[in-house]
Structure formats: C-alpha cells, structure tokens
C-alpha positions in Angstrom: -4.2 12.2 -16.9 -3.0 9.5 -14.6 0.1 7.3 -14.8 0.0 3.6 -13.9 3.2 1.9 -12.8 1.7 -1.5 -12.2 0.5 -4.6 -14.0 -3.3 -4.7 -13.8 -5.5 -7.7 -14.1 -8.6 -5.7 -14.4 -9.0 -2.3 -16.1 -11.3 -1.1 -13.3 -8.7 -1.8 -10.7 -6.0 0.0 -12.7 -8.1 3.1 -13.1 -8.9 3.2 -9.3 -5.2 2.9 -8.5 -4.3 5.7 -10.9 -6.9 8.1 -9.5 -5.7 7.4 -5.9 -2.1 7.9 -6.7 -2.8 11.1 -8.6 -4.9 12.4 -5.8 -2.2 11.6 -3.2 0.5 13.2 -5.3 -1.5 16.4 -5.7 -2.3 16.4 -1.9 1.4 15.9 -1.0 2.5 18.6 -3.5 0.0 21.1 -2.1 0.9 20.1 1.4 4.6 20.7 0.6 3.9 24.1 -0.9 1.8 25.0 2.2 4.6 23.9 4.5 7.3 25.7 2.4 5.2 28.9 2.4 4.6 28.7 6.1 8.3 28.1 6.7 9.3 31.2 4.6 6.8 33.4 6.5 8.1 32.1 9.8 11.7 32.9 8.8 10.7 36.4 7.7 8.9 37.0 10.9 11.9 35.8 13.0 14.5 37.7 11.0 12.5 41.0 10.9 13.4 42.0 14.5 17.1 41.2 14.0 17.3 43.5 10.9 15.6 46.4 12.7 
C-alpha cells in the first residue's frame, strides 16, 4: 500500500514515487525508533549510578 500525493502524468512515474516515499517513511520511522530506544538506554545507564 502506497499513498500518492501528486498529480502524475505517467502511471509508471507515480508508482516509483510512491515506493520511494513509502521506503523513506519506513526508514525514518525505524530510525526514529532506534534513536528513541538508544536514548532511553542512555538515560537508564546515566541515572542508575545516581539511584544507587
């Protein structure tokens, strides 16, 4: 499933744009989750000595 937010002159071009956008969205989403998870681990690692 891909969403097109553009007026396409050729169906082939529209499909290629959709696949690229979807791939970039998934990459950015996975990247954001990775950064968020890493950030949480860093916070836990930093706060652990303070709690003890």
